[in-house]
C-alpha positions in Angstrom: 13.8 -12.4 14.4 12.7 -16.1 13.3 10.0 -16.0 15.7 8.6 -12.7 14.5 8.5 -14.1 11.1 6.6 -17.4 12.2 4.2 -14.6 14.0 4.1 -12.6 11.1 2.7 -15.6 8.8 0.9 -17.1 11.1 -1.1 -13.2 11.3 -1.4 -13.5 7.6 -2.6 -16.8 6.6 -5.0 -16.1 9.1 -6.8 -12.8 8.2 -6.8 -14.7 4.8 -9.1 -17.3 6.1 -10.8 -14.6 8.0 -11.5 -12.5 4.1 -12.1 -16.2 2.8 -14.8 -16.6 5.3 -16.2 -13.2 5.1 -16.9 -13.5 1.3 -18.4 -17.5 1.6 -20.6 -15.8 4.3 -21.3 -12.4 3.5 -22.1 -12.6 -0.1 -23.7 -16.3 0.7 -26.6 -14.5 2.0 -26.9 -11.8 -0.6 -27.4 -14.3 -3.0 -29.9 -16.4 -0.9 -28.6 -20.0 -1.6 -28.5 -19.5 -5.1 -24.7 -19.6 -5.3 -22.2 -17.1 -6.7 -18.7 -17.0 -7.9 -15.7 -16.5 -5.7 -13.1 -15.1 -8.2 -15.7 -13.2 -9.5 -16.4 -11.1 -6.7 -12.8 -10.4 -6.3 -12.3 -9.0 -9.9 -13.3 -5.2 -9.5 -12.4 -1.9 -10.0 -8.2 -2.0 -10.5 -7.8 -5.7 -10.5 -10.1 -6.0 -13.9 -7.9 -2.9 -14.9 -4.8 -4.8 -14.2 -6.1 -8.2 -15.9 -6.7 -5.7 -18.9 -3.3 -4.6 -19.2 -2.2 -8.0 -18.6 -3.9 -9.5 -21.4 -3.8 -6.7 -24.3 -1.7 -4.1 -23.1 -1.8 -0.4 -22.5 -4.6 0.0 -26.1 -7.3 -2.0 -24.2 -9.5 -4.8 -25.2 -9.7 -5.0 -28.9 -13.0 -3.6 -30.4 -13.2 -1.7 -27.3 -12.2 2.2 -27.2 -9.1 2.2 -25.3 -9.4 3.4 -21.2 -7.9 6.4 -20.8 -6.9 6.0 -17.5 -5.0 2.5 -18.1 -1.2 4.4 -18.6 -1.7 5.5 -14.6 -0.8 1.8 -13.5 2.6 1.2 -13.9 3.8 -2.9 -15.8 4.8 -4.4 -12.8 1.7 -5.9 -11.6 0.1 -6.6 -15.1 3.7 -8.6 -16.0 3.4 -10.6 -13.0 -0.1 -11.3 -13.7 1.1 -12.7 -17.3 3.8 -14.7 -16.1 1.6 -16.4 -13.3 -1.2 -16.9 -15.6 1.1 -19.1 -18.0 0.9 -21.7 -14.7 -2.4 -20.4 -13.3 -4.8 -19.8 -16.3 -7.7 -18.1 -14.1 -6.4 -14.4 -14.0 -8.9 -13.7 -11.2 -7.1 -16.2 -9.3 -3.7 -15.4 -10.8 -4.3 -12.3 -9.2 -5.0 -13.1 -5.7 -2.1 -15.5 -5.9 0.5 -13.4 -6.1 -1.4 -10.7 -3.4 -1.3 -13.9 -1.2 2.7 -14.5 -1.5 3.8 -11.1 -2.2 1.8 -9.8 1.2 3.8 -13.2 3.1 7.0 -11.7 1.9 6.0 -7.9 3.1 4.7 -8.9 6.3 7.5 -11.1 7.5 10.0 -7.6 6.7 7.8 -5.5 8.1 8.3 -7.9 11.2 11.9 -7.9 10.9 12.1 -4.2 10.2 9.9 -3.8 13.6 11.6 -5.5 16.0 14.8 -4.1 14.9 13.7 -0.9 16.0 12.1 -2.7 19.0 11.1 -3.0 21.5 10.8 -6.9 21.3 7.1 -8.0 20.7 6.7 -4.9 18.5 6.6 -6.7 15.1 3.9 -8.6 15.1 1.7 -6.0 16.9 2.9 -3.7 13.6 2.1 -6.6 11.1 -1.7 -6.8 13.1 -2.3 -3.4 13.2 -1.6 -3.1 9.0 -3.6 -6.1 8.7 -7.3 -5.0 10.5 -7.0 -1.6 9.1 -9.8 -0.5 6.9 -8.3 -0.7 3.6 -6.2 -3.9 4.4 -8.9 -5.8 1.9 -6.6 -5.1 -1.1 -3.8 -6.8 0.2 -6.0 -9.7 -0.5 -7.4 -8.5 -3.8 -5.6 -9.0 -7.1 -4.6 -5.2 -6.7 -0.6 -3.8 -6.9 -0.4 -2.6 -2.9 0.8 -6.4 -1.9 3.5 -6.5 -4.4 4.9 -2.9 -3.9 5.1 -3.7 0.0 7.0 -6.8 -1.2 9.8 -5.2 -2.6 9.8 -2.0 -0.4 9.5 -2.6 2.9 12.4 -5.4 2.5 14.2 -2.3 0.6 14.4 -0.3 3.4 14.9 -3.2 5.7 17.9 -3.5 3.9 18.8 0.0 3.6 18.3 0.1 7.5 21.1 -2.4 7.6 23.5 -0.8 5.1 22.7 -3.1 2.5 22.4 -0.6 -0.5 22.7 -2.9 -3.0 19.7 -5.2 -2.4 18.0 -1.9 -1.3 18.6 -0.5 -4.9 17.6 -3.5 -6.7 14.5 -4.1 -4.2 13.4 -0.7 -4.8 14.1 -0.7 -8.5 11.2 -3.5 -8.0 8.7 -1.2 -6.2 9.4 1.3 -8.8 8.1 -1.3 -11.8 5.2 -1.6 -9.4 3.8 1.5 -8.3 4.8 5.1 -8.9 5.3 5.2 -5.3 8.5 3.9 -5.7 10.1 7.2 -6.7 9.0 8.8 -3.6 10.8 5.2 -1.7 13.8 5.9 -4.3 14.1 10.0 -3.0 13.9 8.3 0.5 16.6 5.7 0.2 19.2 8.4 -0.8 18.1 10.4 2.4 18.2 7.4 4.1 22.2 6.8 3.0 23.0 10.2 3.9 21.4 11.0 7.1 20.8 7.5 8.7 24.1 6.2 9.3 25.5 7.3 12.8 25.5 3.5 13.5 27.4 2.2 10.5 29.6 5.5 9.5 31.2 3.6 6.7 28.9 5.2 3.7 31.7 4.5 0.9 31.0 6.9 -2.1 30.7 4.2 -4.1 27.9 2.5 -3.2 25.7 5.1 -3.9 25.3 4.2 -7.1 22.8 1.8 -6.3 20.5 4.4 -5.2 20.2 5.3 -8.8 18.8 1.9 -9.8 15.1 2.5 -8.1 15.1 5.7 -10.6 15.9 3.1 -13.6 11.8 1.5 -14.1 10.6 4.7 -13.6 12.8 6.7 -16.9 12.0 3.2 -19.3 7.9 3.2 -18.3 8.4 6.8 -19.2 10.1 6.1 -22.2 7.7 3.5 -23.0 4.6 5.7 -22.7 6.4 8.4 -24.8 6.5 6.1 -27.7 3.0 4.9 -27.3 1.6 8.8 -26.7 4.2 11.2 -27.2 3.7 12.1 -23.6 6.5 12.1 -21.1 4.2 12.3 -18.7 1.4 9.9 -19.9 0.8 8.1 -16.6 0.3 11.6 -14.7 -1.7 12.8 -18.0 -4.0 9.4 -17.2 -4.8 10.3 -13.9 -6.7 13.5 -15.2 -8.2 11.5 -18.0 -9.7 8.6 -16.4 -10.4 10.2 -12.9 -10.4 13.7 -13.3 -7.5 14.4 -10.9 -5.3 17.4 -11.3 -3.4 19.3 -9.1 -5.2 22.1 -7.5 -4.8 24.5 -3.8 -4.8 22.1 -1.3 -8.0 24.0 0.9 -10.2 23.4 -2.5 -8.8 19.9 -2.3 -9.9 19.6 1.4 -13.2 21.8 0.7 -14.0 19.1 -2.6 -13.8 16.3 -0.7 -15.8 17.7 2.4 -18.5 18.7 0.4 -18.6 15.3 -0.8 -18.3 13.6 2.5 -21.3 15.8 4.0 -23.6 14.8 1.1 -26.5 12.3 1.7 -25.6 10.0 -1.3 -24.1 6.2 -1.2 -20.5 7.4 -1.6 -20.4 10.0 1.0 -19.0 7.9 3.5 -16.2 6.7 1.3 -15.0 10.6 1.3 -16.1 10.2 5.1 -13.2 7.7 5.2 -10.7 10.2 3.1 -11.0 12.4 5.3 -10.2 10.6 8.0 -7.1 8.7 6.4 -5.8 12.5 5.4 -6.1 13.4 9.1 -3.8 10.4 9.6 -1.1 11.2 7.1 -0.7 15.2 8.5 -0.6 13.7 11.9 2.0 11.2 10.9 4.0 13.7 8.6 4.2 16.1 11.7 5.4 13.1 14.4 7.5 12.0 11.8 9.0 15.8 11.5 8.8 16.4 15.1 10.9 12.9 15.9 13.4 13.9 13.3 12.9 11.0 10.9 14.0 12.6 7.8 14.0 9.9 5.5 10.4 8.0 6.3 9.1 11.6 6.2 10.7 11.6 2.9 8.5 8.8 2.0 5.3 9.8 3.5 5.4 13.4 3.2 6.1 13.5 -0.3 3.1 11.2 -0.9 0.5 12.9 1.7 1.5 16.4 -0.1 0.7 14.8 -3.6 -2.8 13.1 -2.5 -3.9 16.6 -0.8 -3.6 18.8 -3.8 -5.4 16.7 -5.9 -8.4 17.8 -7.1 -10.0 16.0 -4.4 -9.1 13.1 -2.6 -9.1 9.9 -3.7 -7.5 6.2 -2.4 -5.7 8.2 0.9 -7.0 5.2 2.9 -5.5 2.5 0.3 -2.2 4.4 0.1 -1.9 4.5 3.4 -1.6 0.7 3.4 2.2 1.6 2.1 3.4 3.6 5.0 4.5 1.2 7.1 5.9 4.2 10.0 2.7 4.3 10.9 2.1 1.0 11.6 5.8 0.6 13.0 4.1 3.3 15.2 1.3 2.0 16.6 2.7 -1.5 17.2 5.4 0.1 19.3 3.0 2.0 21.1 0.5 -1.3 21.9 4.1 -2.4 23.4 5.2 -2.5 27.1 9.1 -1.5 27.0 11.2 -1.9 29.6 12.5 1.5 31.0 8.3 3.0 31.1 6.4 3.0 34.4 4.2 0.4 35.6 1.1 1.8 34.8 1.9 3.2 31.2 3.6 -0.7 30.6 0.6 -1.9 31.8 -2.0 0.2 29.6 0.2 -0.3 26.2 -1.5 -3.9 25.7 -5.2 -2.5 26.1 -4.0 0.1 23.7 -4.0 -2.4 20.6 -7.2 -4.3 22.0 -8.8 -1.0 21.7 -7.5 -0.6 18.3 -9.0 -3.6 17.2 -12.3 -2.9 19.0 -13.0 0.3 16.8 -11.3 -0.5 13.2 -12.2 -3.9 12.8 -16.2 -3.4 12.4 -14.8 -1.0 9.4 -12.5 -3.4 8.0 -15.6 -5.8 7.8 -17.8 -3.5 6.3 -15.4 -2.0 4.3 -14.8 -5.6 2.8 -18.2 -6.5 2.2 -18.2 -2.8 0.5 -15.8 -4.1 -2.0 -17.5 -7.6 -2.6 -20.4 -5.6 -3.0 -18.5 -3.7 -5.9 -18.8 -0.8 -4.5 -15.6 1.4 -4.2 -14.0 1.1 -1.0 -11.2 3.1 -0.7 
């Protein structure tokens, strides 16, 4: 486990250096020697909205019309920004530092979780698969994905170890950061009920910890109700800010498909959304076939919610949170003692092929983000 943690940290900080190099070289080339603000390049889209909430609250900056989409963002990241900014005055740098530290925690937990499921060596491969995916840029930026994973993956690891107090408390931390914490909370309950074959001792009194992740969700709903009179203000904000509402899944698919087929700047983004949706559905089918009910609950509810939105939005970025996917990729690329020799010789090459296919997309998506383009 110590070795897997070291490998995960080496990969994490190594890829952070690569992100810095891409920023300096890529943006430096656009600037044509005129210089640029490194931190400003990473203050785009949601990163700016998190800073706005941290500085002024959900009413937005005084003197400006309030952004109706702000309640869609849970308070975990803005609160962390306020805390870190008390030591690091620059808001953009605070966001990057939060993601840096949180991501390191998440990668160590992911490596340990993958190693616990085997085979040996799957840990660093799972981490590597995640860190080179096209939307891994959001784990560097001041977004909420790294912070969520820093709570959620350790919570899942604790649940697998039947440490329900820690699973509940860490799950509550995840629920403070994103609505995805709701799906995690439900998955923890399924894991408690179905995942104890190796550890049959599931005293009923420990089940109370599984209610803890729901507390931040209820508290945030109450808070927004006091502001807006709406118990589901975070959901209404999705529609007000981005025009998202429930539709039939074929309507959502057709809307996204039509957008992807247009000859416009953002068409490639919707093509990436379609590709991520296919991956998500394939993952759900695989989890169902393997009867991995708790992970199916966590991933399946997310995929289902995304596919009945008015159009596909942020599915590639949400895929960063699907640790069963990255563990499955890591396992597929790792040799196993019981496999035939030919298959074992092939497995390491699967990782090579994955990297050759995915890395160029990752670089392009990072450069798109640095240009201020929507990148997932």
